[in-house]
Each structure stands twice: as structure tokens, then as C-alpha cells.
C-alpha positions in Angstrom: -44.1 23.0 -68.8 -45.0 25.2 -65.8 -46.5 22.2 -64.0 -43.3 20.1 -64.6 -41.3 22.9 -63.0 -43.6 23.0 -60.0 -43.4 19.2 -59.6 -39.6 19.4 -59.7 -39.6 22.0 -57.1 -41.9 20.0 -54.9 -39.7 16.9 -55.3 -36.6 18.8 -54.4 -38.3 20.3 -51.4 -39.5 16.9 -50.3 -36.0 15.5 -50.7 -34.6 18.4 -48.6 -37.2 17.6 -45.9 -36.2 14.0 -45.9 -32.5 14.9 -45.6 -33.3 17.4 -42.9 -35.3 14.8 -41.0 -32.6 12.1 -41.4 -30.0 14.6 -40.2 -32.1 15.5 -37.2 -32.7 11.9 -36.1 -29.1 11.1 -36.8 -28.1 13.9 -34.4 -30.7 12.6 -31.9 -29.2 9.1 -32.2 -25.6 10.4 -31.7 -26.8 12.3 -28.7 -28.5 9.2 -27.3 -25.3 7.3 -27.6 -23.3 10.1 -25.9 -25.7 10.2 -23.0 -25.4 6.4 -22.7 -21.6 6.7 -22.6 -21.8 9.4 -19.9 -23.9 7.1 -17.7 -21.7 4.1 -18.3 -18.6 6.2 -17.4 -20.3 7.2 -14.1 -21.3 3.6 -13.3 -18.0 2.0 -14.1 -15.7 4.8 -12.8 -17.5 6.1 -9.7 -20.4 3.9 -8.7 -18.6 0.6 -9.2 -15.6 1.7 -7.1 -17.1 0.9 -3.6 -17.8 -2.7 -4.7 -14.3 -3.3 -6.0 -12.4 -1.2 -3.5 -9.9 -3.1 -1.3 -7.7 -1.4 1.2 -5.6 -3.1 3.9 -6.6 -2.1 7.4 -4.1 -0.1 9.3 -2.8 -1.1 12.7 -3.9 2.0 14.5 -4.2 0.4 17.9 -7.1 1.2 20.2 -7.3 4.9 19.7 -9.5 6.6 22.3 -12.8 7.7 20.7 -15.6 10.1 21.5 -19.0 9.2 20.0 -21.2 12.2 19.8 -25.0 12.1 19.4 -27.3 15.2 19.4 -30.9 14.6 20.4 -34.0 16.7 20.7 -37.2 15.0 21.8 -35.8 11.5 21.0 -37.0 9.7 24.1 -38.2 6.5 22.3 -35.2 6.3 20.0 -32.8 6.9 22.9 -34.4 4.2 24.9 -34.4 1.6 22.1 -31.2 2.5 20.1 -28.7 4.1 22.4 -27.7 0.7 24.1 -26.3 -0.5 20.7 -23.9 2.4 20.9 -23.1 2.1 24.6 -22.4 -1.7 24.2 -19.7 -1.6 21.5 -16.8 -4.0 21.6 -14.1 -1.4 21.9 -11.8 -0.8 24.9 -11.5 3.0 25.1 -14.5 5.2 24.2 -17.0 7.6 25.6 -20.5 8.4 24.4 -21.6 12.0 24.6 -25.3 12.7 24.2 -26.2 16.4 23.8 -29.8 16.6 25.1 -30.8 19.8 23.3 -33.9 21.4 24.8 -36.0 18.2 24.8 -39.5 18.5 26.1 -40.2 14.8 26.4 -38.8 12.3 28.9 -35.3 12.2 27.3 -33.7 13.6 30.5 -35.0 10.8 32.6 -34.1 8.1 30.0 -30.6 9.4 29.9 -30.4 9.6 33.7 -31.2 5.9 33.8 -28.5 5.1 31.3 -26.0 7.2 33.3 -26.4 4.8 36.3 -25.6 1.8 34.1 -22.9 3.0 31.7 -20.0 4.9 33.3 -18.6 5.9 29.8 -21.8 7.8 29.0 -21.7 11.6 29.4 -24.7 13.9 28.9 -24.7 17.6 28.1 -28.1 19.2 28.7 -29.0 22.4 26.9 -31.9 24.2 28.4 -34.4 26.2 26.5 -33.9 30.0 26.4 -36.5 32.1 24.6 -33.9 34.8 24.0 -31.5 32.4 22.2 -32.5 30.0 19.5 -30.0 27.7 17.7 -29.7 24.9 15.2 -28.2 21.5 15.4 -24.7 22.7 14.7 -24.7 24.5 18.1 -25.6 21.3 19.9 -22.9 19.4 17.9 -20.4 22.1 18.9 -21.3 21.6 22.5 -20.7 17.8 22.1 -17.3 18.4 20.4 -16.2 20.8 23.2 -17.2 18.2 25.8 -15.2 15.4 24.0 -12.1 14.1 25.8 -10.6 12.4 22.8 -9.1 13.3 19.5 -11.1 10.9 17.3 -14.8 12.0 17.0 -17.4 9.6 15.7 -20.8 10.9 14.9 -24.2 9.3 14.6 -27.8 10.3 15.2 -30.3 9.5 18.0 -32.5 7.6 15.6 -29.6 5.4 14.4 -28.1 2.2 15.6 -24.8 0.5 14.6 -25.5 -2.9 13.0 -22.8 -4.6 15.0 -20.6 -4.2 18.1 -17.6 -3.6 15.8 -18.9 -0.3 14.4 -16.3 1.8 16.3 -13.5 -0.6 15.6 -14.3 -0.5 11.8 -14.5 3.3 11.6 -11.4 4.0 13.7 -9.3 1.5 11.9 -8.6 3.9 9.1 -7.1 6.7 11.2 -3.3 7.2 10.8 -1.1 10.3 10.6 -2.6 11.4 7.3 -6.3 10.7 7.8 -8.6 13.5 9.1 -12.0 12.1 7.8 -13.5 8.6 7.6 -16.7 8.4 5.6 -19.1 5.6 6.6 -22.3 4.2 5.3 -25.6 5.1 7.0 -28.6 3.2 5.6 -32.2 2.9 6.8 -34.1 0.2 8.6 -36.0 -2.0 6.2 -39.8 -1.8 6.5 -42.8 -2.4 4.4 -44.2 0.1 1.9 -43.2 1.9 -1.3 -41.9 4.9 0.6 -39.4 2.8 2.6 -38.1 1.3 -0.6 -37.6 4.7 -2.1 -35.8 6.0 1.0 -33.5 3.0 1.0 -32.8 3.4 -2.7 -32.1 7.1 -2.2 -29.6 6.5 0.6 -27.9 3.8 -1.4 -27.5 5.8 -4.6 -26.2 8.8 -2.6 -23.7 6.5 -0.9 -22.4 5.1 -4.1 -21.8 8.6 -5.2 -20.0 10.0 -2.2 -18.1 6.8 -1.5 -17.2 6.3 -5.1 -16.1 9.9 -5.6 -14.0 9.7 -2.4 -12.3 6.6 -3.6 -11.5 8.4 -6.9 -9.9 11.2 -4.9 -12.9 13.7 -5.0 -14.5 13.5 -1.6 -17.4 15.9 -1.4 -19.7 14.9 1.5 -20.4 12.5 4.3 -23.5 11.6 6.3 -23.8 12.5 10.0 -25.3 9.1 10.6 -21.9 7.6 10.3 -18.9 10.0 10.1 -15.6 10.4 11.9 -13.0 13.2 12.0 -10.4 14.7 14.3 -11.2 17.1 17.0 -8.1 19.2 16.5 -8.8 19.4 12.7 -12.3 20.7 13.5 -10.9 23.6 15.6 -8.0 24.2 13.2 -10.5 24.7 10.4 -12.7 27.0 12.6 -15.5 24.6 13.0 -18.6 25.1 10.8 -17.4 28.5 9.8 -19.6 30.4 7.3 -22.3 27.7 7.3 -23.1 27.8 11.0 -26.5 29.5 10.3 -27.8 26.8 7.9 -30.3 24.2 9.1 -28.2 21.3 7.7 -24.6 20.9 6.6 -23.0 19.8 9.9 -21.8 16.8 8.0 -21.7 17.3 4.2 -20.6 21.0 4.1 -17.8 20.4 6.7 -16.5 17.5 4.6 -17.1 19.5 1.3 -15.0 22.4 2.6 -12.1 20.5 4.1 -11.8 16.9 2.7 -9.2 16.2 0.1 -7.9 13.0 -1.5 -5.0 12.8 0.9 -6.9 13.2 4.2 -10.0 11.1 3.6 -10.7 7.4 4.0 -13.9 5.3 3.4 -15.3 2.5 5.4 -18.2 0.4 4.2 -17.8 -3.1 5.6 -21.2 -4.4 6.8 -20.2 -4.5 10.4 -19.4 -0.7 10.3 -22.8 0.3 8.9 -25.4 2.2 10.8 -29.2 2.0 10.3 -31.6 4.8 10.9 -35.3 5.0 11.5 -36.9 6.0 8.2 -39.5 8.7 7.7 -43.0 7.5 8.6 -44.8 9.4 5.8 -44.1 11.3 2.6 -44.4 14.7 4.3 -41.7 13.9 6.8 -39.5 12.5 4.1 -39.9 15.6 1.9 -39.1 17.9 4.9 -35.9 15.9 5.6 -34.9 15.8 2.0 -35.6 19.5 1.5 -33.5 20.3 4.5 -30.6 18.3 3.2 -30.8 19.7 -0.3 -30.5 23.3 1.0 -26.7 22.6 1.4 -26.1 21.5 -2.2 -25.8 25.0 -3.6 -22.8 25.6 -1.3 -20.8 22.7 -2.7 -17.6 23.4 -4.7 -18.3 24.0 -8.4 -16.5 20.9 -9.5 -18.6 18.8 -7.2 -21.9 20.4 -8.4 -20.9 19.7 -12.1 -20.0 16.1 -11.4 -23.2 15.5 -9.4 -25.5 17.1 -12.0 -23.9 15.3 -14.9 -25.2 11.8 -14.5 -28.9 12.6 -13.6 -29.0 15.2 -16.5 -27.7 12.6 -18.9 -30.1 10.0 -17.6 -33.2 12.2 -18.2 -32.0 13.1 -21.7 -31.2 9.4 -22.4 -34.7 8.3 -21.7 -36.3 11.2 -23.6 -34.1 10.5 -26.7 -34.8 6.8 -26.4 -38.6 7.4 -26.6 -38.1 9.8 -29.5 -36.1 7.3 -31.5 -38.3 4.4 -30.8 -41.5 6.3 -31.8 -39.8 7.0 -35.2 -38.2 3.5 -35.2 -35.0 5.2 -36.4 -32.2 2.7 -36.4 -34.2 0.8 -33.7 -32.0 -2.3 -33.6 -29.0 -0.1 -32.7 -31.1 2.0 -30.3 -32.2 -1.2 -28.4 -28.6 -2.5 -28.4 -27.3 0.7 -26.8 -30.2 0.7 -24.3 -29.5 -3.0 -23.4 -25.7 -2.4 -22.9 -26.4 0.5 -20.6 -29.1 -1.5 -18.7 -26.8 -4.5 -18.3 -24.0 -2.4 -16.9 -26.4 -0.7 -14.5 -27.8 -4.0 -13.3 -24.4 -5.4 -12.7 -23.2 -2.4 -10.8 -26.3 -2.0 -8.7 -26.2 -5.7 -7.8 -22.6 -5.5 -6.6 -23.4 -2.2 -4.7 -26.5 -3.7 -3.0 -24.4 -6.6 -1.9 -21.6 -4.4 -0.5 -23.9 -2.1 1.3 -26.2 -4.9 2.5 -29.2 -3.5 0.5 -30.1 -6.7 -1.3 -33.5 -7.3 -2.6 -34.1 -3.7 -3.8 -32.8 -4.1 -7.4 -36.2 -4.2 -9.2 -37.3 -1.1 -7.3 -34.0 0.6 -8.1 -34.6 0.2 -11.8 -38.1 1.6 -11.4 -36.9 4.6 -9.4 -34.1 5.3 -11.9 -36.1 7.7 -14.0 -38.3 9.1 -11.2 -35.4 10.2 -8.9 -34.0 13.0 -10.9 -37.4 14.6 -11.2 -38.1 14.0 -7.5 -34.8 15.6 -6.4 -35.2 18.5 -8.8 -38.8 19.2 -7.5 -37.6 19.0 -3.9 -34.5 21.2 -4.6 -36.6 23.9 -6.3 -38.9 23.9 -3.3 -36.0 24.2 -1.0 -34.6 27.3 -2.7 -38.0 29.0 -2.8 -38.3 28.6 0.9 -36.2 30.2 3.6 -33.3 28.0 4.7 -34.5 28.2 8.3 -32.0 30.2 10.3 -31.5 29.0 13.8 -33.8 26.0 13.4 -32.5 22.7 15.0 -34.4 20.2 12.9 
């Protein structure tokens, strides 16, 4: 009699364990479906937007433009890439190069270009051991030297992909537009690092361009960005972020861009391409410098930006958990397949729109690695000093 009682207790206990396990995995499955839906929402609502966005070009006329480039020890890049900026098919523009304390032959290279291109202006900043500064100071010097209201920015290691770059970026300015956000990709080269750099720039672009299209502009890239000179001074320039190493592009946009004053431009002829990092160390330093600004974004932007990568990591973790147990595995695979199909479609369209074709297989491979990579770099950036008064 006593043994029958113990057996009944054991059976009931085992039944409770089965119910508990089933409930646990049911919750896991529901969470898996929710994370898939979150990602699908991001892909369809934000990331797909640049590939489907169509906006009639405004008849703005040939607005005078000042192209501003800051350079420090960029002799080789200036010699090779600056002509692509100086030889744009645009009737009224000047190019201002701020040669900031260069110790190479940049001064002589720019001197040679001055003889050939009358619309080139050079502002030289000499080294002063009593005064150190970051890139924002050099950019401010360029803005002060500008003669025109429309300012278009790129870097010394960038080149426009066509002679219609200025025309494309300026075509969006009207009485309401203060910012135009462009796409700045990287030159294609061999190697896994180059593939990751191009993937990283493409996915960042589909975020900031997609969010801007949806009325939530949060950043731009200094490789291809335009805004009004008067707007810059009305908003007191770089303001509270002038001491930071980076942020001359994204923080100024984050602080001042709104739905009504921001336009996007991502036609292929208006792209720029930059020289990619040569090694992983250089890439990590660049990425760490850029990520130091993320903590200063508006709260809404930080929440939106963190949502999809967090859901992505959880999605993969839950997928593995469910497949190990084979819990509702046909449904799990179906959800995974739907999410993957939508991802492939969106990435294919985006790669075509941003002229990054051929990188789809690598994009899928980097999909899981990138949140961990960015988290690792970001944590490293907040442990280190932000680098007051460092140019680059």
C-alpha cells in the first residue's frame, strides 16, 4: 500500500515535470516567433525602404556649393582621389581642403593642384604644441572659409563614383531641406576583412537611410553628407560634442535632423567610395572611434537601433535550443525559413540599390557575428578614454 502511494507520487511528479518542460519550450517557441516578427518588421519597414523609395527630383537650379575636405597626412590619397572631386560636372562650386598639420608632402601636392584648378581653396593649419585639436576644429575652419550656403562633405580618402555626385546631392535642397544624407561605401578589394567592411557600411546605411525615409533621421556619414552653412551656425555648430573624437557627422545630424528638414540621396551616381582599412587593427580603431558617439544619440534612436540586433541574437539562440529538443521542429524551421527568405529578398534589393552586389552570401554569414563584433568594440570604446582633442 505504501509502495503504491509512492508510485502515484512519482507518476504525478513526473507528469508535473513534463507539463513544466512543455510549458517552458512552448514559451521558448513563442519567444522565437516574436523575435522573428521583430526582425521581419525591421526588414520590411526600415531596411526595405531605400530600395523602394521613389521621390521626384526638385528643380533647385545650380545652387552654389562648397565641398569641404579635411586632411591630415593624406598625401597619397589627395594625389589620387582629389581630382575626382575637382572635376565634377557642376557649374558653380568650390573645393576647400583643410590641410591640418600634415607632416608629409600634402602641402606640395595641394600647391600643384592650386595651379591647375582655380576653384580649389586650401586652408593650412600649422602645428602648435600649445594647442591641440580634433577634426571638428579643422572642419569648422573649412566651414568658415566656405563662400556658399550649401556645404557638401567628404573625406580625403574618398572619391565620388561619378562626375554627377554634386548634382545628385544638391538636387534635394529646397526651402525646407537642411540635410541631405548620402551613401558612402568602400572600395572593393580582396580579402575577408574588406567583405566585412563593405557589409558593415551597407547595413549601417540601410539603417540610417531607412529610418530617415520613415521620418526618424538619426545620423549621416561624413563621407557623403550635405547641409546648410547658415543652419550650422544657427545651431551653434558642434556644440556640446566639440570635444569628442568623432561625431562631426552623426551627432550633428542626430541633434538637429527631423523628418521635415532631411532628405536622402542614394542613386549610384551620387555615391562615394572610401579606401578601406588595411588591417583588422586599423578597422577596429576606426570602428571604436565611431562607436564612441552612439551613447550620445537620442533615447528613441538608441532603442530602435538596439532592437533588431538584440532580437537577432535571441532568435538564433532560441532556434538552436528548440532544434536540439526537436520541439515543434517543422514549425520552427518554417518560421526560420520565412525570416530568411525576407532577409535575402531585402538584402538583394539593397545591394542592388547601393551597388554592393555580390556580397549576399557573406552578408548572411556575417548576420550573426556582427552584433557580437559591435558589442565587443563598443564595450572597448567605453572602457577607453574618448580621446579629447585628438584629430583621428
